[in-house]
C-alpha positions as CSV (number, residue, x, y, z in Angstrom):
1,X,-4.0,-23.6,1.1
2,X,-5.9,-20.7,2.7
3,X,-7.0,-18.0,0.2
4,X,-5.7,-14.6,1.4
5,X,-8.4,-12.1,2.3
6,X,-8.4,-9.1,-0.1
7,X,-7.9,-5.6,1.2
8,X,-11.3,-4.5,-0.1
9,X,-14.3,-6.4,-1.3
10,X,-17.7,-4.8,-2.0
11,X,-21.0,-5.6,-3.7
12,X,-23.0,-2.8,-5.3
13,X,-26.7,-3.1,-6.3
14,X,-28.1,-0.8,-9.0
15,X,-31.1,1.1,-7.8
16,X,-32.6,1.2,-11.3
17,X,-32.3,-2.4,-12.5
18,X,-31.5,-4.3,-9.3
19,X,-28.4,-5.8,-11.0
20,X,-25.2,-6.2,-9.1
21,X,-21.6,-5.0,-9.6
22,X,-18.5,-5.8,-7.7
23,X,-15.1,-4.4,-6.8
24,X,-12.2,-6.3,-5.2
25,X,-8.9,-4.8,-4.4
26,X,-6.5,-7.6,-3.5
27,X,-3.7,-5.2,-2.4
28,X,-2.2,-1.8,-3.0
29,X,1.4,-0.9,-4.0
30,X,2.3,2.7,-3.3
31,X,-1.5,3.2,-2.7
32,X,-2.6,2.1,-6.1
33,X,-4.0,-1.1,-7.7
34,X,-4.6,-2.2,-11.3
35,X,-7.3,-4.4,-12.9
36,X,-9.9,-4.2,-15.6
37,X,-13.7,-4.1,-15.5
38,X,-15.7,-6.9,-17.0
39,X,-19.4,-7.1,-17.8
40,X,-21.0,-10.5,-18.3
41,X,-24.2,-12.2,-17.2
42,X,-23.6,-14.4,-14.2
43,X,-20.5,-12.4,-13.0
44,X,-20.0,-13.1,-9.2
45,X,-18.0,-11.6,-6.4
46,X,-16.0,-14.9,-6.1
47,X,-15.0,-14.6,-9.8
48,X,-13.9,-11.0,-9.4
49,X,-11.9,-11.9,-6.2
50,X,-10.0,-14.6,-8.1
51,X,-9.3,-12.2,-11.0
52,X,-8.0,-9.6,-8.5
53,X,-5.6,-12.1,-7.0
54,X,-4.5,-12.9,-10.5
55,X,-3.8,-9.2,-11.2
56,X,-1.5,-9.1,-8.2
57,X,0.5,-12.0,-9.7
58,X,0.6,-10.4,-13.2
59,X,2.0,-7.2,-11.8
60,X,4.6,-9.0,-9.8
61,X,5.7,-11.2,-12.7
62,X,6.4,-8.1,-14.8
63,X,8.5,-6.4,-12.1
64,X,11.8,-5.1,-13.5
65,X,14.0,-3.2,-11.1
66,X,15.6,-1.4,-14.0
67,X,12.4,-0.3,-15.7
68,X,10.4,2.9,-15.1
69,X,7.2,0.8,-14.8
70,X,6.4,0.3,-11.2
71,X,4.2,-2.7,-10.4
72,X,0.8,-1.9,-8.8
73,X,-1.4,-4.0,-6.6
74,X,-4.1,-6.2,-8.0
75,X,-7.8,-5.4,-8.3
76,X,-10.8,-6.2,-10.5
77,X,-14.3,-5.0,-11.2
78,X,-17.3,-6.9,-12.5
79,X,-20.9,-6.2,-13.5
80,X,-23.5,-8.9,-13.7
81,X,-25.1,-8.0,-17.0
82,X,-25.1,-9.0,-20.7
83,X,-23.2,-6.1,-22.5
84,X,-25.7,-6.5,-25.3
85,X,-28.6,-5.6,-23.0
86,X,-30.1,-2.2,-23.8
87,X,-29.7,-1.2,-20.1
88,X,-26.0,-2.1,-20.1
89,X,-24.5,1.3,-20.8
90,X,-26.6,3.2,-18.3
91,X,-25.8,0.5,-15.7
92,X,-22.1,0.9,-16.5
93,X,-22.3,4.7,-16.0
94,X,-24.1,4.3,-12.7
95,X,-21.5,1.7,-11.5
96,X,-18.6,4.0,-12.4
97,X,-20.3,6.9,-10.7
98,X,-20.6,4.9,-7.5
99,X,-17.1,3.6,-7.8
100,X,-15.7,7.1,-8.5
101,X,-14.0,7.6,-5.1
102,X,-12.0,4.3,-5.6
103,X,-11.1,5.1,-9.2
104,X,-9.9,8.6,-8.3
105,X,-7.8,7.3,-5.4
106,X,-6.7,3.7,-5.7
107,X,-8.1,1.6,-8.5
108,X,-6.9,2.0,-12.1
109,X,-9.2,0.1,-14.6
110,X,-10.0,-0.4,-18.2
111,X,-11.5,-2.8,-20.7
112,X,-12.0,-6.4,-20.0
113,X,-14.5,-9.1,-21.1
114,X,-17.7,-7.5,-22.5
115,X,-16.3,-4.0,-22.5
116,X,-14.1,-2.1,-24.9
117,X,-11.9,0.7,-23.8
118,X,-13.8,3.3,-25.8
119,X,-17.0,2.4,-24.1
120,X,-15.3,2.5,-20.7
121,X,-13.8,5.9,-21.5
122,X,-17.1,7.3,-22.7
123,X,-18.9,6.0,-19.6
124,X,-16.1,7.2,-17.3
125,X,-16.4,10.8,-18.7
126,X,-20.2,10.7,-18.2
127,X,-19.7,9.5,-14.6
128,X,-17.5,12.6,-13.9
129,X,-14.1,10.9,-14.0
130,X,-11.0,12.4,-15.6
131,X,-9.7,9.0,-16.7
132,X,-10.2,5.3,-15.7
133,X,-6.5,5.3,-14.7
134,X,-6.3,8.6,-12.9
135,X,-5.3,7.0,-9.6
136,X,-1.8,6.3,-11.0
137,X,-1.2,9.9,-12.2
138,X,0.5,11.0,-8.9
139,X,3.1,8.3,-9.4
140,X,4.2,9.8,-12.7
141,X,7.2,12.0,-13.1
142,X,5.6,13.9,-16.0
143,X,1.9,13.5,-15.9
144,X,1.1,15.6,-18.9
145,X,3.7,13.9,-21.1
146,X,2.7,10.4,-19.9
147,X,-1.0,11.0,-20.6
148,X,-0.2,12.4,-24.0
149,X,2.0,9.3,-24.8
150,X,-0.8,6.9,-23.8
151,X,-3.4,8.8,-25.8
152,X,-1.1,8.7,-28.8
153,X,-0.6,5.0,-28.3
154,X,-4.3,4.4,-28.3
155,X,-4.6,6.3,-31.6
156,X,-2.1,4.0,-33.3
157,X,-3.6,1.5,-35.7
158,X,-2.1,-1.5,-37.5
159,X,-4.0,-2.8,-40.5
160,X,-7.0,-0.9,-39.3
161,X,-7.0,-2.4,-35.8
162,X,-6.0,-0.4,-32.7
163,X,-2.6,-1.1,-31.1
164,X,-4.4,-1.6,-27.8
165,X,-6.4,-4.4,-29.3
166,X,-3.3,-6.2,-30.7
167,X,-0.7,-6.2,-28.0
168,X,-2.6,-8.7,-25.8
169,X,-2.9,-11.2,-28.7
170,X,0.8,-10.6,-29.5
171,X,1.7,-11.6,-25.9
172,X,-0.5,-14.7,-26.0
173,X,1.0,-15.8,-29.4
174,X,4.6,-15.3,-28.0
175,X,3.8,-17.5,-25.0
176,X,2.6,-20.3,-27.4
177,X,5.6,-19.9,-29.7
178,X,7.9,-20.1,-26.7
179,X,6.3,-23.3,-25.6
180,X,6.6,-24.8,-29.1
181,X,10.3,-23.7,-29.3
182,X,11.1,-25.4,-26.0
183,X,9.5,-28.6,-27.3
184,X,11.1,-28.2,-30.7
185,X,7.8,-28.4,-32.5
186,X,7.7,-26.7,-35.9
187,X,5.2,-23.9,-36.3
188,X,4.0,-25.2,-39.7
189,X,2.9,-28.5,-38.2
190,X,0.9,-26.9,-35.3
191,X,-2.8,-26.5,-35.5
192,X,-4.8,-24.2,-33.2
193,X,-8.4,-23.9,-32.0
194,X,-9.6,-20.6,-30.5
195,X,-12.6,-19.9,-28.4
196,X,-13.7,-16.3,-28.8
197,X,-12.8,-14.0,-31.7
198,X,-13.1,-10.8,-29.8
199,X,-10.2,-8.5,-28.9
200,X,-7.9,-11.1,-27.4
201,X,-8.9,-14.1,-29.4
202,X,-8.9,-12.3,-32.7
203,X,-5.5,-10.8,-32.2
204,X,-4.0,-14.1,-31.0
205,X,-5.4,-15.9,-34.1
206,X,-3.9,-13.3,-36.3
207,X,-0.4,-13.4,-34.8
208,X,-0.3,-17.2,-34.7
209,X,-1.4,-17.4,-38.3
210,X,1.2,-15.0,-39.4
211,X,3.8,-17.0,-37.5
212,X,3.0,-20.0,-39.6
213,X,0.5,-21.9,-37.4
214,X,-2.8,-23.1,-38.8
215,X,-6.0,-22.1,-37.1
216,X,-8.5,-24.9,-37.7
217,X,-11.4,-23.8,-35.5
218,X,-12.8,-20.7,-33.9
219,X,-15.9,-20.5,-31.7
220,X,-18.2,-17.6,-31.0
221,X,-21.6,-17.2,-29.5
222,X,-23.2,-18.8,-32.6
223,X,-21.1,-21.9,-32.5
224,X,-17.8,-23.3,-33.9
225,X,-16.4,-22.6,-37.4
226,X,-14.0,-25.3,-38.5
227,X,-11.8,-26.2,-41.4
228,X,-9.1,-28.9,-41.1
229,X,-7.2,-27.3,-43.9
230,X,-7.1,-23.9,-42.1
231,X,-9.5,-21.0,-41.7
232,X,-9.1,-17.6,-43.5
233,X,-8.5,-15.7,-40.3
234,X,-8.3,-12.3,-41.9
235,X,-11.6,-12.8,-43.6
236,X,-13.3,-13.9,-40.4
237,X,-11.8,-10.9,-38.5
238,X,-13.2,-8.6,-41.1
239,X,-16.6,-10.2,-40.8
240,X,-17.0,-10.0,-37.0
241,X,-19.1,-7.5,-35.1
242,X,-18.2,-5.5,-32.0
243,X,-18.7,-8.6,-29.8
244,X,-16.6,-10.9,-31.9
245,X,-19.5,-12.7,-33.6
246,X,-18.7,-13.7,-37.2
247,X,-21.1,-13.1,-40.1
248,X,-21.6,-16.6,-41.5
249,X,-21.9,-15.1,-45.0
250,X,-18.1,-14.8,-44.9
251,X,-17.5,-18.6,-44.7
252,X,-15.8,-20.4,-47.6
253,X,-17.1,-23.6,-49.1
254,X,-14.7,-25.7,-47.0
255,X,-15.7,-24.1,-43.7
256,X,-18.1,-26.1,-41.5
257,X,-20.5,-24.9,-38.8
258,X,-20.4,-27.1,-35.7
259,X,-21.9,-26.9,-32.2
260,X,-20.4,-24.4,-29.7
261,X,-18.2,-26.8,-27.8
262,X,-16.8,-28.5,-30.9
263,X,-13.6,-26.3,-30.6
264,X,-12.7,-28.3,-27.5
265,X,-12.3,-31.6,-29.4
266,X,-10.8,-30.1,-32.5
267,X,-7.8,-31.9,-33.9
268,X,-5.3,-29.3,-32.8
269,X,-2.1,-29.1,-30.8
270,X,-3.0,-25.8,-29.2
271,X,-6.3,-24.7,-27.7
272,X,-6.7,-21.0,-26.9
273,X,-9.7,-20.3,-24.7
274,X,-10.1,-16.5,-25.2
275,X,-13.7,-15.8,-24.2
276,X,-15.1,-16.6,-20.7
277,X,-13.9,-17.9,-17.4
278,X,-14.6,-21.5,-16.4
279,X,-14.9,-22.7,-20.0
280,X,-13.1,-26.0,-19.3
281,X,-14.3,-28.1,-16.4
282,X,-13.7,-31.6,-15.0
283,X,-16.2,-33.0,-17.4
284,X,-15.5,-31.4,-20.8
285,X,-11.7,-31.6,-20.4
286,X,-12.0,-35.2,-21.3
287,X,-12.7,-34.2,-24.9
288,X,-9.4,-32.3,-25.3
289,X,-6.7,-33.9,-27.3
290,X,-4.4,-30.9,-27.6
291,X,-1.0,-30.8,-26.1
292,X,-1.1,-27.2,-24.9
293,X,-3.9,-24.8,-23.6
294,X,-3.0,-21.1,-23.6
295,X,-5.3,-19.2,-21.3
296,X,-5.9,-16.0,-23.2
297,X,-9.1,-15.5,-21.1
298,X,-8.9,-15.1,-17.3
299,X,-9.5,-18.3,-15.4
300,X,-10.9,-20.4,-18.3
301,X,-9.7,-23.7,-16.9
302,X,-11.1,-24.8,-13.5
303,X,-8.5,-26.1,-11.0
304,X,-9.9,-29.6,-11.0
305,X,-9.8,-29.7,-14.8
306,X,-6.2,-28.6,-14.8
307,X,-5.2,-31.4,-12.4
308,X,-6.9,-34.0,-14.7
309,X,-5.3,-32.4,-17.8
310,X,-1.8,-32.4,-16.2
311,X,-2.2,-36.1,-15.4
312,X,-2.6,-36.9,-19.0
313,X,0.2,-34.7,-20.3
314,X,-1.7,-31.6,-21.3
315,X,0.2,-28.4,-20.4
316,X,-1.9,-25.3,-19.3
317,X,0.0,-22.1,-20.0
318,X,-1.6,-20.0,-17.2
319,X,-3.5,-16.7,-17.6
320,X,-1.3,-14.8,-15.2
321,X,1.5,-15.2,-17.7
322,X,-0.2,-15.7,-21.1
323,X,-2.6,-12.7,-21.1
324,X,-0.6,-10.3,-19.0
325,X,0.8,-8.2,-21.9
326,X,-2.2,-5.9,-22.3
327,X,-2.0,-4.7,-18.7
328,X,1.8,-4.4,-18.9
329,X,1.6,-2.5,-22.2
330,X,-0.5,0.2,-20.5
331,X,2.1,0.8,-17.9
332,X,5.2,0.4,-20.1
333,X,3.7,3.2,-22.2
334,X,2.4,5.4,-19.4
335,X,5.6,5.2,-17.4
336,X,7.8,5.7,-20.5
337,X,9.5,2.4,-21.0
338,X,8.2,2.4,-24.6
339,X,6.7,5.1,-26.9
340,X,3.5,5.4,-28.9
341,X,4.9,3.2,-31.7
342,X,3.6,-0.2,-32.9
343,X,7.0,-1.7,-33.8
344,X,8.5,-0.7,-30.4
345,X,5.4,-2.0,-28.6
346,X,5.5,-5.4,-30.3
347,X,9.2,-5.8,-29.9
348,X,9.0,-5.0,-26.2
349,X,6.0,-7.3,-25.8
350,X,7.8,-10.2,-27.6
351,X,10.9,-9.9,-25.5
352,X,9.1,-9.6,-22.3
353,X,6.6,-12.4,-22.9
354,X,9.2,-14.8,-24.3
355,X,11.4,-14.3,-21.2
356,X,8.5,-14.6,-18.8
357,X,7.1,-17.7,-20.4
358,X,10.5,-19.4,-20.7
359,X,11.3,-18.6,-17.1
360,X,7.9,-20.1,-16.0
361,X,8.3,-23.3,-18.0
362,X,11.9,-23.7,-16.9
363,X,10.8,-23.3,-13.2
364,X,8.0,-25.8,-13.7
365,X,10.4,-28.4,-15.1
366,X,12.9,-27.8,-12.3
367,X,10.3,-28.0,-9.6
368,X,8.3,-30.8,-11.2
369,X,5.1,-28.8,-11.1
370,X,2.7,-27.1,-13.4
371,X,3.4,-23.8,-15.1
372,X,0.7,-22.1,-13.0
373,X,2.4,-23.2,-9.8
374,X,5.7,-22.1,-11.2
375,X,4.3,-18.7,-12.1
376,X,2.9,-18.2,-8.6
377,X,6.2,-19.2,-7.1
378,X,8.1,-16.7,-9.2
379,X,5.5,-14.0,-8.2
380,X,5.8,-15.0,-4.6
381,X,9.6,-14.6,-4.8
382,X,9.1,-11.0,-6.1
383,X,6.3,-9.8,-3.9
384,X,8.6,-9.3,-0.8
385,X,11.1,-7.4,-2.9
386,X,8.3,-5.1,-4.2
387,X,6.9,-4.7,-0.7
388,X,10.4,-3.8,0.7
389,X,11.1,-1.3,-2.1
390,X,7.6,0.3,-2.5
391,X,5.5,-0.9,0.4
392,X,2.0,-2.3,0.1
393,X,-1.3,-2.6,1.9
394,X,-3.4,-5.7,2.0
């Protein structure tokens, strides 16, 4: 299959450090696109292009003709730098300053791998931007009210954690729970291994644990922490730093420290790669014994690995479905489908993600294909409807 050419693809080189940044706009709907900005060492234009295509799919999958939220086009930004690097923040400001014309006119962005929303907001202000999502403001019926509602939602905390950090993990958890329900597998018998205990991985682990599942392994940059009897997720979350690295002083006597990739071969029914892209390849997929892989990260399973996994009965719940709730929550809130309230946000997320996951798995069964292929087919069915109603450019 030929990969569609994106509407816009550019590479930027920082004049201070020589590092590169990228922006890819896959398509525009009503002149606007949506997609976060990631910062990681080794980020490439190819990676950002794949993420932008994925954003087009995510937007289409959440299209509801009765909702106020109007799907946008897909886009993505990326910067090739370690976010821990002392030069990272200055690099981010210079990138945003250079990308300012796009952010003001057609690209709405926010936090992604390596960047938190508060850092993006601070850098955006320093770069002279009103907001990282200001391109969508002309589409709003009541801009002042919408902006106030979103700001209020970002101020909401649950158990000391921001609502914006929790909704994505809630969505991932609901996708997993929907798959378990369809397979009639009880939650209390289900073990989970999570790669990455940052915003998405940490929230996912919390919601799955509270649903009755047992998290037996988590991995961060220092390695894997495992306990077959179950980890104390709340204690680990309290002991992590801003990058999701756990202070090992918080480990209990039964917790073991293992090598970084040990999470892959953990005795668990569900794996949740929630850290980096391309974490599972054709070689290391052979170590996986889990029945499901829930892609909380973007593009963590390489296509050749997914083909091998499917051949031996491992189901990959795709990123375009599983981790789409964070993006959707922004727009549900800004357009006014939900208010700045945690209970309302979680209820709406659970309903939407369960319906979307169930629809995807049912389509995969009916078509005899993978959930990823089914999700793409559903999105492909919706894209012409969106184009006819709102128009797009690509």
